[in-house]
N, C-alpha and C positions, 0 to 999 in steps of 0.2 A: 641233310636230306632231310628226315625226320621232324627236324625243326621248322626248315622254315616250310611245309604242309601244313605246321602245326602253327605256324603263325600267319600263315591265308586261312586254314580251317578257322581261328580263332576272331580272326578281322571280316571273314564271309556272316558267322553266325549272331556277332555282333551289329554289323549290316543291317542284316536280314532282321536280325529283332526274332533267333530264334534259338529254343535252345540243343544245346550237346556235348561229345564229353571224346573223350580219344581214350583207348582203349588197348593197352599194351600187354603185352606178354612173357617171361620168359624164353618162351623156345616160339617164337613167330612162325616158321615153317612149321612145325608139325602138328601146331592148331589150329592152323591157320585155317582151317572149317570150321575148327570148334568155335571158334571166336565168332566166327562169322556168323556161326545163324544163330549162334546166343543174342549175339547181337538184334539178328533179323523174330525171334524169338522177346525179344525183350519190347518189341514194336517202335526200335527204330526205322523210319522215315526212310533213310538218307544211310548209306555207310561205303566210306570211301576206304579202299585198302594202300598200303604204299608196299608192298610184300611184291614181290611178281610172281613167286610162288604160286599164288591163290589164283590165278586169274581161270588156270582149271577147272578148280574147284566151287571160284564163283561162276561160274556156269550153270553149272547142277542147281547152287542153292537158288541163284535166280526163279527159275523152272519153279521151285521148293514155296516162294516168299516173291508172288507175281509182283503185292501190292508194296513191293521194295524195290527203293533206285541203288543204284550198285553202283561206283566205277572202280574201274583197274585202271593202272596207268605204266606207261613202256612195254602196249604191245595191246593187241584188237582182242574181242576179244565180243563173238556172236552175244545176241539177248536184244530181246524189245526195251527191258528193260536195265543196261546197262551200258552205259557211258565209256569209251575205252581213249585213251589219253594218251597221245602221242608229242615229242618236241620235238624239232627241228636245231636237234644237238650242232647236223651236217654244219647251218648254218651256222653258228657260235661260231663253232670251229676253226670256220673257214678266214673271221675275223683274225683268231685268236691264232692261224699258219701266215698271215699274212704280217704279225707285230714282230709273228714272230722272226722271218725270211728279214724281213728291216732294221730287226737289232742282231743278229746271227752275225756281221759283218758290220756293227759300229764301232767306227775309231774311235780311244778314246774311254771306253767302259770297262770298269774293272770285271774283268769273270768274263768278256766276250773274247774268243779269239775273232782271227783271217780269216776264219775258213768259213765257204757256207754247208752249214750241216748242223743238222738239228738232229732231237731222235721223244720216239713216239711211245711209251712204253705203256702198252692195256693190258687187261688183266685174261682175255681171254679172247681165244680168232671166236668172231660168230655177225656176222648182219648188222648187227644192237651196240655194240662195240664200233664193227671197224665202221661204221657210218662217223662217231668220231675222226676215226686216226683219216678218212678220208678226205671228209671236209675239209680239215688242217690240210694234209697234201696239196691238199688242188689253193686255196686261199697262198700257199704258201712257193710253187708252182707259179700262182699269180702276180710275184714280183720278181723271182728267180726261177726259171723253166730250171734252170740247172739246178738248182737246188738240192741238195741229200737227203732225204729223209729218213733217218733206221728209226726200222720199226721194228723189236722184240714185245714179243709174250708170257706175258710172269703164272699163267692158266692158273691165279687163283687172286678172291680181293683181296687176302686178310691174312696177307705177308710183309709186314713193313719193312726186316730184316733181307727176302727174296729182294724188293723194292728199292732197297738201297742199293744194293750190294749189283742189283742189274744197273740201275742211274750213274755207279760210279764207272763201271767202264763204258757203259758210253762213254763218258765225258772225258776220259782218257782216250780212246777215240776218235776225239776230235768236237763233238758235241758242244756248246755252250750253254741247249735252252732244249729243254724234254719237258713235253708234256706230256701228263699222265692221267689216263682215261683206267686208272685196276680200284675200285674205294680201299679200301687198306693199304693195301701195298702202295699205293701214291701217296704213304705218311712217308714213306723210307722215303721216297724221292722224292718230293723236299725236306729229310733229314740230310739225303747228302748231298743236294747244290747249295744249303746252305754249308754245309762244313767241307764243300771243294770252293768254293766261292762262286757259283757256276748258277745256273735259275731252272726253277720246274716252270710249268701253266697248271694251274688248279683244275677240278672241276668240279660240277655240284652245283656246288656253295662256293660264296667270298670265302677261298682259302689264302689268301693273302695277305693275314696278319698271324700264320703259320709259321713263317720264316720270313720276317720285312727284312724287306728289298732283295729278298731269291728266288721268290716268287714275283713276276712279272707281268703274271693277271690272272686272273682264273674266266671260262665258259662258265658261266653260272647259267645254269636253269632253278626257270622260274618259277616251282613247281606248286609256288604260296600264290600266285597270280594264278596258276588255270588251279588250285584250290579254292578260295573265293572264288570266282565263277562262278563254279560247279556249285556251293553251294549257293550261294544267291541265285541262282537260277534255276534251281529246286526249290527253293522260300515261293518265287515266285511261279513260281509253276512249269516253268518251261525245262526244265531237265530234258536233255538231250540222250534222250531215249534210245538205245538199239543204235549209235551214232559217232563216232570216229570225230573227235575232234581234238583239232592241233595247235600248239601252242611253239610260233616258230617268234621270226623277227618280227614282224610284223606283228601279232600278237605281245609282244613283251615277251615270248616265252623262254627267251635265250638272248645269252649279250654278255659283252665280257664284264670284269672287277671296274669297279673304279679307280684302279692301281694307286692307291693311293702313297705307296709306300715305294712304287718304282718309277711314279707318274716326270719326276725332276731332272731322271735318267731317256728321258723317248723325246724325244720333239717332236714339236707340235705340226710337223708337215705328214710325219710315218700316223700320226692321230685323224691329224686331217681325212688321210688316201685312207679309212678307214670308217672311216664316219661314210665320205662318198663309198663305199663298198658296200656298206650297208645300206642307207636309201638305197640303189643299183638295186639288190641281192629284194627287196619291198616290193621293190618297182615292173622287179621281173627280169630285169634287164642286165641282171649277170647269175645262170645255174646252176648254183650246186650240188652237186651230184650227191644224190641219194642211198647207198647200195641199200636199206631196206627194202626200196620200190624200183631201184635202175638195175640190181647184179654189181659185178664189180670195176670199175673201168679198167683201157688198156696199162694205164698208166702205176695202177696197184699189182708190183708182185707181191 
């Protein structure tokens, strides 16, 4: 997440011909307000924070520093000089669900069983996380309305051992593909997929190379695209202060990885069907459920 955003940041300042630098901290949560205040005091005209916990102190800082432009990701914060950035994770997850539902009963692929059972391991139960979960489920049910999607919550983003244990239990119960939305905990899910010969689906960044051949795909959030656009907008005096900017499929803000290590086992007609759905979502012909705006659908138990 950080590396991807930094790449977009570097691209943005290079394209705009302005100066900028990254600020790091050994305790980015506890030192959040101090870091941001120091940046504003130093005269930075644009401060972008990737840390979710910085949202609340940013609101107060934006009032103290009205001439500084602020950006917060994955949440909406009020302020005339704050741009809130959201992603269409439900849309990208829908495509991942479609792929998994097609693959889970495909004959002749090592690690795939005949049962129509998928798994999801999420860090915590919250609208922000369940936005991924519900989108994935909806995409899977678009392929097979009777498919089973097992959902479990690890209650932590930072425990790979727990993630591996949960994934192994899910694999043993009949799932052969597990989508993780669990940060560091999800690293254990990928490890379990590799050791058991099954498949994981990565999240946020391209995690396909973490276990080549055992990460079916990754649902990527293009924070680099968002960051570059915001930096360039600031440089052009077009900063969207007071606005919420959403990056979905139409804005190239989310999408599936290139599947470099698994494309040889995925039939082309599966990929064609996913591409047709992507275009239909962009055109408004498929409505993907957004938990953060619509609450929970009846099919989510």
